N, CA, C and O atoms as CSV, one atom per row, in Angstrom:
chain,resi,resn,atom,element,x,y,z
A,1,UNK,N,N,-2.587,15.964,14.788
A,1,UNK,CA,C,-1.714,15.526,15.848
A,1,UNK,C,C,-0.419,15.006,15.221
A,1,UNK,O,O,-0.430,14.009,14.499
A,2,UNK,N,N,0.659,15.665,15.490
A,2,UNK,CA,C,1.972,15.254,14.994
A,2,UNK,C,C,2.570,14.248,15.978
A,2,UNK,O,O,2.589,14.490,17.185
A,3,UNK,N,N,3.053,13.127,15.462
A,3,UNK,CA,C,3.560,12.057,16.314
A,3,UNK,C,C,5.079,12.053,16.359
A,3,UNK,O,O,5.748,12.291,15.354
A,4,UNK,N,N,5.604,11.778,17.536
A,4,UNK,CA,C,7.045,11.628,17.726
A,4,UNK,C,C,7.423,10.173,17.480
A,4,UNK,O,O,6.553,9.318,17.310
A,5,UNK,N,N,8.713,9.900,17.462
A,5,UNK,CA,C,9.206,8.551,17.208
A,5,UNK,C,C,8.719,7.527,18.211
A,5,UNK,O,O,8.312,6.428,17.833
A,6,UNK,N,N,8.757,7.877,19.488
A,6,UNK,CA,C,8.303,6.947,20.531
A,6,UNK,C,C,6.813,6.655,20.397
A,6,UNK,O,O,6.372,5.529,20.629
A,7,UNK,N,N,6.038,7.673,20.024
A,7,UNK,CA,C,4.607,7.483,19.863
A,7,UNK,C,C,4.318,6.556,18.688
A,7,UNK,O,O,3.444,5.693,18.775
A,8,UNK,N,N,5.051,6.732,17.587
A,8,UNK,CA,C,4.886,5.845,16.432
A,8,UNK,C,C,5.244,4.403,16.790
A,8,UNK,O,O,4.550,3.470,16.387
A,9,UNK,N,N,6.316,4.227,17.538
A,9,UNK,CA,C,6.722,2.876,17.943
A,9,UNK,C,C,5.646,2.212,18.806
A,9,UNK,O,O,5.381,1.018,18.665
A,10,UNK,N,N,5.032,2.985,19.693
A,10,UNK,CA,C,3.955,2.447,20.519
A,10,UNK,C,C,2.782,1.990,19.653
A,10,UNK,O,O,2.238,0.905,19.861
A,11,UNK,N,N,2.395,2.819,18.685
A,11,UNK,CA,C,1.284,2.464,17.807
A,11,UNK,C,C,1.616,1.237,16.966
A,11,UNK,O,O,0.764,0.370,16.768
A,12,UNK,N,N,2.838,1.161,16.475
A,12,UNK,CA,C,3.243,-0.008,15.687
A,12,UNK,C,C,3.193,-1.278,16.520
A,12,UNK,O,O,2.763,-2.325,16.036
A,13,UNK,N,N,3.633,-1.190,17.772
A,13,UNK,CA,C,3.613,-2.372,18.631
A,13,UNK,C,C,2.182,-2.798,18.954
A,13,UNK,O,O,1.895,-3.992,19.042
A,14,UNK,N,N,1.291,-1.835,19.129
A,14,UNK,CA,C,-0.114,-2.163,19.398
A,14,UNK,C,C,-0.777,-2.804,18.175
A,14,UNK,O,O,-1.642,-3.669,18.314
A,15,UNK,N,N,-0.366,-2.375,16.983
A,15,UNK,CA,C,-0.965,-2.891,15.746
A,15,UNK,C,C,-0.350,-4.206,15.297
A,15,UNK,O,O,-0.850,-4.834,14.364
A,16,UNK,N,N,0.715,-4.627,15.939
A,16,UNK,CA,C,1.452,-5.804,15.503
A,16,UNK,C,C,0.572,-7.046,15.395
A,16,UNK,O,O,0.669,-7.774,14.406
A,17,UNK,N,N,-0.260,-7.302,16.355
A,17,UNK,CA,C,-1.081,-8.514,16.362
A,17,UNK,C,C,-2.501,-8.290,15.840
A,17,UNK,O,O,-3.327,-9.201,15.883
A,18,UNK,N,N,-2.782,-7.105,15.357
A,18,UNK,CA,C,-4.117,-6.819,14.836
A,18,UNK,C,C,-4.324,-7.481,13.475
A,18,UNK,O,O,-3.381,-7.659,12.704
A,19,UNK,N,N,-5.548,-7.831,13.205
A,19,UNK,CA,C,-5.932,-8.346,11.890
A,19,UNK,C,C,-6.513,-7.186,11.080
A,19,UNK,O,O,-7.132,-6.289,11.653
A,20,UNK,N,N,-6.322,-7.189,9.752
A,20,UNK,CA,C,-6.926,-6.140,8.922
A,20,UNK,C,C,-8.450,-6.176,9.009
A,20,UNK,O,O,-9.066,-7.242,8.988
A,21,UNK,N,N,-9.034,-5.001,9.104
A,21,UNK,CA,C,-10.483,-4.885,9.218
A,21,UNK,C,C,-11.123,-4.615,7.858
A,21,UNK,O,O,-12.185,-5.155,7.547
A,22,UNK,N,N,-10.473,-3.779,7.051
A,22,UNK,CA,C,-10.976,-3.426,5.730
A,22,UNK,C,C,-10.012,-3.910,4.665
A,22,UNK,O,O,-8.824,-4.112,4.920
A,23,UNK,N,N,-10.548,-4.094,3.460
A,23,UNK,CA,C,-9.737,-4.499,2.321
A,23,UNK,C,C,-10.012,-3.580,1.145
A,23,UNK,O,O,-11.094,-3.007,1.018
A,24,UNK,N,N,-9.011,-3.453,0.290
A,24,UNK,CA,C,-9.166,-2.752,-0.982
A,24,UNK,C,C,-9.050,-3.818,-2.051
A,24,UNK,O,O,-8.032,-4.504,-2.143
A,25,UNK,N,N,-10.093,-3.961,-2.864
A,25,UNK,CA,C,-10.117,-5.000,-3.885
A,25,UNK,C,C,-10.127,-4.422,-5.279
A,25,UNK,O,O,-9.601,-3.338,-5.529
A,26,UNK,N,N,-10.738,-5.170,-6.185
A,26,UNK,CA,C,-10.738,-4.762,-7.588
A,26,UNK,C,C,-11.596,-3.525,-7.838
A,26,UNK,O,O,-11.431,-2.859,-8.861
A,27,UNK,N,N,-12.506,-3.208,-6.923
A,27,UNK,CA,C,-13.320,-2.003,-7.084
A,27,UNK,C,C,-12.534,-0.743,-6.766
A,27,UNK,O,O,-12.964,0.359,-7.108
A,28,UNK,N,N,-11.393,-0.892,-6.121
A,28,UNK,CA,C,-10.518,0.253,-5.857
A,28,UNK,C,C,-11.014,1.126,-4.724
A,28,UNK,O,O,-11.694,0.665,-3.807
A,29,UNK,N,N,-10.661,2.391,-4.807
A,29,UNK,CA,C,-10.964,3.357,-3.761
A,29,UNK,C,C,-12.176,4.202,-4.149
A,29,UNK,O,O,-12.360,4.547,-5.316
A,30,UNK,N,N,-12.988,4.526,-3.160
A,30,UNK,CA,C,-14.146,5.378,-3.412
A,30,UNK,C,C,-14.433,6.205,-2.164
A,30,UNK,O,O,-13.890,5.943,-1.091
A,31,UNK,N,N,-15.281,7.188,-2.319
A,31,UNK,CA,C,-15.662,8.023,-1.185
A,31,UNK,C,C,-16.449,7.226,-0.155
A,31,UNK,O,O,-16.306,7.454,1.046
A,32,UNK,N,N,-17.271,6.301,-0.611
A,32,UNK,CA,C,-18.066,5.466,0.294
A,32,UNK,C,C,-17.142,4.579,1.132
A,32,UNK,O,O,-17.340,4.435,2.338
A,33,UNK,N,N,-16.138,3.990,0.491
A,33,UNK,CA,C,-15.165,3.149,1.211
A,33,UNK,C,C,-14.428,3.964,2.262
A,33,UNK,O,O,-14.255,3.515,3.395
A,34,UNK,N,N,-13.991,5.168,1.885
A,34,UNK,CA,C,-13.271,6.030,2.821
A,34,UNK,C,C,-14.176,6.465,3.972
A,34,UNK,O,O,-13.712,6.596,5.105
A,35,UNK,N,N,-15.437,6.684,3.701
A,35,UNK,CA,C,-16.384,7.051,4.758
A,35,UNK,C,C,-16.540,5.907,5.764
A,35,UNK,O,O,-16.611,6.147,6.970
A,36,UNK,N,N,-16.594,4.675,5.278
A,36,UNK,CA,C,-16.696,3.514,6.164
A,36,UNK,C,C,-15.430,3.357,7.011
A,36,UNK,O,O,-15.507,3.050,8.200
A,37,UNK,N,N,-14.273,3.568,6.395
A,37,UNK,CA,C,-13.010,3.496,7.127
A,37,UNK,C,C,-12.975,4.580,8.204
A,37,UNK,O,O,-12.566,4.321,9.335
A,38,UNK,N,N,-13.401,5.780,7.854
A,38,UNK,CA,C,-13.423,6.899,8.804
A,38,UNK,C,C,-14.352,6.606,9.974
A,38,UNK,O,O,-14.014,6.898,11.121
A,39,UNK,N,N,-15.510,6.034,9.697
A,39,UNK,CA,C,-16.446,5.686,10.776
A,39,UNK,C,C,-15.860,4.617,11.694
A,39,UNK,O,O,-16.032,4.680,12.912
A,40,UNK,N,N,-15.175,3.645,11.119
A,40,UNK,CA,C,-14.597,2.575,11.933
A,40,UNK,C,C,-13.434,3.078,12.776
A,40,UNK,O,O,-13.301,2.696,13.939
A,41,UNK,N,N,-12.595,3.928,12.205
A,41,UNK,CA,C,-11.435,4.409,12.948
A,41,UNK,C,C,-11.848,5.404,14.021
A,41,UNK,O,O,-11.109,5.624,14.981
A,42,UNK,N,N,-13.000,5.996,13.870
A,42,UNK,CA,C,-13.527,6.910,14.888
A,42,UNK,C,C,-13.835,6.145,16.178
A,42,UNK,O,O,-13.764,6.712,17.268
A,43,UNK,N,N,-14.171,4.881,16.056
A,43,UNK,CA,C,-14.460,4.043,17.225
A,43,UNK,C,C,-13.204,3.371,17.787
A,43,UNK,O,O,-13.111,3.139,18.993
A,44,UNK,N,N,-12.235,3.058,16.911
A,44,UNK,CA,C,-11.082,2.254,17.320
A,44,UNK,C,C,-9.787,3.036,17.461
A,44,UNK,O,O,-8.938,2.666,18.272
A,45,UNK,N,N,-9.613,4.095,16.701
A,45,UNK,CA,C,-8.421,4.944,16.649
A,45,UNK,C,C,-7.235,4.292,15.942
A,45,UNK,O,O,-6.425,5.008,15.353
A,46,UNK,N,N,-7.103,3.004,15.975
A,46,UNK,CA,C,-5.976,2.309,15.363
A,46,UNK,C,C,-6.504,1.070,14.661
A,46,UNK,O,O,-7.236,0.280,15.257
A,47,UNK,N,N,-6.131,0.895,13.381
A,47,UNK,CA,C,-6.602,-0.270,12.643
A,47,UNK,C,C,-5.703,-0.562,11.463
A,47,UNK,O,O,-4.883,0.263,11.059
A,48,UNK,N,N,-5.874,-1.756,10.916
A,48,UNK,CA,C,-5.136,-2.179,9.733
A,48,UNK,C,C,-6.105,-2.359,8.581
A,48,UNK,O,O,-7.257,-2.752,8.768
A,49,UNK,N,N,-5.608,-2.061,7.372
A,49,UNK,CA,C,-6.355,-2.392,6.160
A,49,UNK,C,C,-5.432,-3.197,5.258
A,49,UNK,O,O,-4.209,-3.068,5.319
A,50,UNK,N,N,-6.031,-4.019,4.433
A,50,UNK,CA,C,-5.297,-4.908,3.548
A,50,UNK,C,C,-5.609,-4.553,2.103
A,50,UNK,O,O,-6.750,-4.235,1.769
A,51,UNK,N,N,-4.597,-4.607,1.249
A,51,UNK,CA,C,-4.780,-4.391,-0.182
A,51,UNK,C,C,-4.680,-5.764,-0.840
A,51,UNK,O,O,-3.626,-6.399,-0.814
A,52,UNK,N,N,-5.774,-6.210,-1.423
A,52,UNK,CA,C,-5.828,-7.543,-2.009
A,52,UNK,C,C,-4.971,-7.638,-3.264
A,52,UNK,O,O,-4.624,-6.625,-3.870
A,53,UNK,N,N,-4.635,-8.865,-3.646
A,53,UNK,CA,C,-3.781,-9.095,-4.815
A,53,UNK,C,C,-4.435,-8.625,-6.109
A,53,UNK,O,O,-3.739,-8.206,-7.033
A,54,UNK,N,N,-5.756,-8.689,-6.188
A,54,UNK,CA,C,-6.440,-8.299,-7.419
A,54,UNK,C,C,-6.746,-6.801,-7.493
A,54,UNK,O,O,-7.423,-6.361,-8.422
A,55,UNK,N,N,-6.265,-6.023,-6.544
A,55,UNK,CA,C,-6.515,-4.577,-6.535
A,55,UNK,C,C,-5.675,-3.893,-7.611
A,55,UNK,O,O,-4.539,-4.286,-7.878
A,56,UNK,N,N,-6.249,-2.875,-8.212
A,56,UNK,CA,C,-5.562,-2.113,-9.249
A,56,UNK,C,C,-4.731,-0.973,-8.675
A,56,UNK,O,O,-4.101,-0.229,-9.427
A,57,UNK,N,N,-4.723,-0.829,-7.369
A,57,UNK,CA,C,-3.992,0.264,-6.726
A,57,UNK,C,C,-2.845,-0.297,-5.890
A,57,UNK,O,O,-2.879,-1.445,-5.448
A,58,UNK,N,N,-1.838,0.533,-5.687
A,58,UNK,CA,C,-0.698,0.131,-4.867
A,58,UNK,C,C,-0.876,0.669,-3.447
A,58,UNK,O,O,-1.800,1.434,-3.176
A,59,UNK,N,N,0.007,0.266,-2.559
A,59,UNK,CA,C,-0.060,0.755,-1.182
A,59,UNK,C,C,0.171,2.260,-1.127
A,59,UNK,O,O,-0.439,2.949,-0.309
A,60,UNK,N,N,1.041,2.771,-1.982
A,60,UNK,CA,C,1.273,4.219,-2.024
A,60,UNK,C,C,0.031,4.966,-2.478
A,60,UNK,O,O,-0.266,6.041,-1.956
A,61,UNK,N,N,-0.705,4.413,-3.446
A,61,UNK,CA,C,-1.947,5.038,-3.909
A,61,UNK,C,C,-2.975,5.110,-2.782
A,61,UNK,O,O,-3.622,6.138,-2.582
A,62,UNK,N,N,-3.114,4.012,-2.055
A,62,UNK,CA,C,-4.088,3.959,-0.958
A,62,UNK,C,C,-3.684,4.935,0.137
A,62,UNK,O,O,-4.519,5.677,0.655
A,63,UNK,N,N,-2.415,4.933,0.486
A,63,UNK,CA,C,-1.920,5.837,1.535
A,63,UNK,C,C,-2.161,7.295,1.155
A,63,UNK,O,O,-2.671,8.071,1.964
A,64,UNK,N,N,-1.797,7.671,-0.067
A,64,UNK,CA,C,-1.996,9.048,-0.515
A,64,UNK,C,C,-3.471,9.428,-0.549
A,64,UNK,O,O,-3.830,10.543,-0.170
A,65,UNK,N,N,-4.329,8.514,-1.000
A,65,UNK,CA,C,-5.766,8.782,-1.065
A,65,UNK,C,C,-6.340,9.029,0.330
A,65,UNK,O,O,-7.114,9.963,0.536
A,66,UNK,N,N,-5.956,8.188,1.276
A,66,UNK,CA,C,-6.475,8.323,2.639
A,66,UNK,C,C,-5.979,9.613,3.282
A,66,UNK,O,O,-6.766,10.347,3.878
A,67,UNK,N,N,-4.687,9.896,3.167
A,67,UNK,CA,C,-4.122,11.075,3.831
A,67,UNK,C,C,-4.584,12.383,3.199
A,67,UNK,O,O,-4.705,13.385,3.903
A,68,UNK,N,N,-4.843,12.406,1.893
A,68,UNK,CA,C,-5.295,13.639,1.230
A,68,UNK,C,C,-6.769,13.930,1.491
A,68,UNK,O,O,-7.170,15.092,1.554
A,69,UNK,N,N,-7.576,12.882,1.643
A,69,UNK,CA,C,-9.020,13.058,1.739
A,69,UNK,C,C,-9.583,12.908,3.144
A,69,UNK,O,O,-10.800,12.927,3.324
A,70,UNK,N,N,-8.714,12.759,4.146
A,70,UNK,CA,C,-9.197,12.628,5.525
A,70,UNK,C,C,-8.099,13.072,6.486
A,70,UNK,O,O,-7.010,13.467,6.071
A,71,UNK,N,N,-8.411,12.998,7.783
A,71,UNK,CA,C,-7.441,13.336,8.827
A,71,UNK,C,C,-6.695,12.106,9.328
A,71,UNK,O,O,-5.956,12.192,10.309
A,72,UNK,N,N,-6.872,10.982,8.680
A,72,UNK,CA,C,-6.265,9.730,9.101
A,72,UNK,C,C,-4.800,9.696,8.669
A,72,UNK,O,O,-4.460,10.092,7.554
A,73,UNK,N,N,-3.937,9.214,9.571
A,73,UNK,CA,C,-2.511,9.084,9.268
A,73,UNK,C,C,-2.168,7.621,9.049
A,73,UNK,O,O,-2.629,6.744,9.780
A,74,UNK,N,N,-1.355,7.372,8.036
A,74,UNK,CA,C,-0.813,6.035,7.826
A,74,UNK,C,C,0.482,5.955,8.625
A,74,UNK,O,O,1.455,6.639,8.306
A,75,UNK,N,N,0.496,5.134,9.647
A,75,UNK,CA,C,1.632,5.008,10.546
A,75,UNK,C,C,2.696,4.089,9.966
A,75,UNK,O,O,3.890,4.353,10.107
A,76,UNK,N,N,2.269,3.009,9.310
A,76,UNK,CA,C,3.209,2.009,8.842
A,76,UNK,C,C,2.642,1.285,7.628
A,76,UNK,O,O,1.434,1.074,7.520
A,77,UNK,N,N,3.532,0.910,6.722
A,77,UNK,CA,C,3.180,0.065,5.584
A,77,UNK,C,C,4.009,-1.203,5.691
A,77,UNK,O,O,5.239,-1.150,5.719
A,78,UNK,N,N,3.335,-2.339,5.751
A,78,UNK,CA,C,4.002,-3.635,5.807
A,78,UNK,C,C,3.464,-4.464,4.646
A,78,UNK,O,O,2.335,-4.951,4.700
A,79,UNK,N,N,4.251,-4.623,3.618
A,79,UNK,CA,C,3.799,-5.380,2.454
A,79,UNK,C,C,2.575,-4.735,1.852
A,79,UNK,O,O,2.638,-3.616,1.342
A,80,UNK,N,N,1.464,-5.437,1.909
A,80,UNK,CA,C,0.207,-4.923,1.367
A,80,UNK,C,C,-0.775,-4.535,2.473
A,80,UNK,O,O,-1.983,-4.477,2.246
A,81,UNK,N,N,-0.254,-4.272,3.660
A,81,UNK,CA,C,-1.067,-3.838,4.799
A,81,UNK,C,C,-0.669,-2.436,5.224
A,81,UNK,O,O,0.507,-2.075,5.197
A,82,UNK,N,N,-1.658,-1.655,5.617
A,82,UNK,CA,C,-1.435,-0.309,6.135
A,82,UNK,C,C,-1.965,-0.229,7.557
A,82,UNK,O,O,-3.040,-0.747,7.858
A,83,UNK,N,N,-1.208,0.422,8.428
A,83,UNK,CA,C,-1.648,0.690,9.792
A,83,UNK,C,C,-2.078,2.148,9.836
A,83,UNK,O,O,-1.298,3.040,9.503
A,84,UNK,N,N,-3.314,2.387,10.243
A,84,UNK,CA,C,-3.891,3.735,10.257
A,84,UNK,C,C,-4.187,4.178,11.679
A,84,UNK,O,O,-4.518,3.364,12.542
A,85,UNK,N,N,-4.062,5.500,11.915
A,85,UNK,CA,C,-4.346,6.066,13.235
A,85,UNK,C,C,-5.026,7.413,13.068
A,85,UNK,O,O,-4.684,8.203,12.188
A,86,UNK,N,N,-6.000,7.651,13.936
A,86,UNK,CA,C,-6.654,8.954,14.036
A,86,UNK,C,C,-7.231,9.067,15.439
A,86,UNK,O,O,-7.872,8.141,15.935
A,87,UNK,N,N,-6.999,10.207,16.071
A,87,UNK,CA,C,-7.562,10.430,17.402
A,87,UNK,C,C,-9.071,10.577,17.277
A,87,UNK,O,O,-9.561,11.313,16.420
A,88,UNK,N,N,-9.802,9.880,18.128
A,88,UNK,CA,C,-11.266,9.907,18.095
A,88,UNK,C,C,-11.784,11.263,18.536
A,88,UNK,O,O,-11.211,11.909,19.413
A,89,UNK,N,N,-12.867,11.682,17.921
A,89,UNK,CA,C,-13.499,12.934,18.300
A,89,UNK,C,C,-14.252,12.816,19.617
A,89,UNK,O,O,-14.322,13.775,20.386
A,90,UNK,N,N,-14.814,11.644,19.876
A,90,UNK,CA,C,-15.557,11.377,21.110
A,90,UNK,C,C,-14.579,10.964,22.214
A,90,UNK,O,O,-13.864,9.975,22.055
A,91,UNK,N,N,-14.534,11.694,23.320
A,91,UNK,CA,C,-13.604,11.346,24.404
A,91,UNK,C,C,-13.800,9.937,24.965
A,91,UNK,O,O,-12.858,9.362,25.509
A,92,UNK,N,N,-14.994,9.374,24.847
A,92,UNK,CA,C,-15.243,8.017,25.340
A,92,UNK,C,C,-14.501,6.962,24.518
A,92,UNK,O,O,-14.232,5.867,25.014
A,93,UNK,N,N,-14.173,7.282,23.275
A,93,UNK,CA,C,-13.493,6.333,22.387
A,93,UNK,C,C,-11.978,6.510,22.381
A,93,UNK,O,O,-11.287,5.830,21.622
A,94,UNK,N,N,-11.456,7.394,23.194
A,94,UNK,CA,C,-10.024,7.686,23.189
A,94,UNK,C,C,-9.261,6.770,24.141
A,94,UNK,O,O,-8.880,7.180,25.237
A,95,UNK,N,N,-9.047,5.559,23.726
A,95,UNK,CA,C,-8.269,4.623,24.532
A,95,UNK,C,C,-6.805,4.650,24.118
A,95,UNK,O,O,-5.919,4.745,24.967
A,96,UNK,N,N,-6.554,4.570,22.837
A,96,UNK,CA,C,-5.187,4.522,22.320
A,96,UNK,C,C,-4.536,5.890,22.395
A,96,UNK,O,O,-3.378,6.003,22.795
A,97,UNK,N,N,-5.263,6.930,22.016
A,97,UNK,CA,C,-4.656,8.269,21.954
A,97,UNK,C,C,-4.295,8.812,23.327
A,97,UNK,O,O,-3.369,9.616,23.441
A,98,UNK,N,N,-5.000,8.395,24.373
A,98,UNK,CA,C,-4.650,8.818,25.728
A,98,UNK,C,C,-3.270,8.269,26.087
A,98,UNK,O,O,-2.443,8.965,26.676
A,99,UNK,N,N,-3.043,7.023,25.725
A,99,UNK,CA,C,-1.736,6.403,25.988
A,99,UNK,C,C,-0.640,7.048,25.140
A,99,UNK,O,O,0.483,7.238,25.606
A,100,UNK,N,N,-0.973,7.384,23.894
A,100,UNK,CA,C,0.014,8.004,22.993
A,100,UNK,C,C,0.400,9.382,23.465
A,100,UNK,O,O,1.581,9.728,23.438
A,101,UNK,N,N,-0.557,10.183,23.898
A,101,UNK,CA,C,-0.253,11.546,24.331
A,101,UNK,C,C,0.477,11.580,25.662
A,101,UNK,O,O,1.095,12.590,26.000
A,102,UNK,N,N,0.417,10.496,26.421
A,102,UNK,CA,C,1.116,10.484,27.712
A,102,UNK,C,C,2.618,10.276,27.554
A,102,UNK,O,O,3.371,10.441,28.514
A,103,UNK,N,N,3.051,9.920,26.368
A,103,UNK,CA,C,4.491,9.705,26.130
A,103,UNK,C,C,5.168,11.024,25.825
A,103,UNK,O,O,6.377,11.059,25.595
């Protein structure tokens, strides 16, 4: 799903008050971590992750890893936080994407 400017702005505004759900720490990135993120975003469609100070990876590393190994899009990077979006496969979980596609 390719997003337009207005759609990105809507997602950013929705994520503004969200708290990060997942963190990347000193253990770095792994397939198991990405699988957990994918399962969580399948239910929520929009979420934040945090990169801890002791992590050996940068925000660009995390963004590239997520986008190359999954269908998840990084909408925004704010400091050490990433805002992620993916349309849910289950129509019952499509709350955010219904609003995004209506724009």
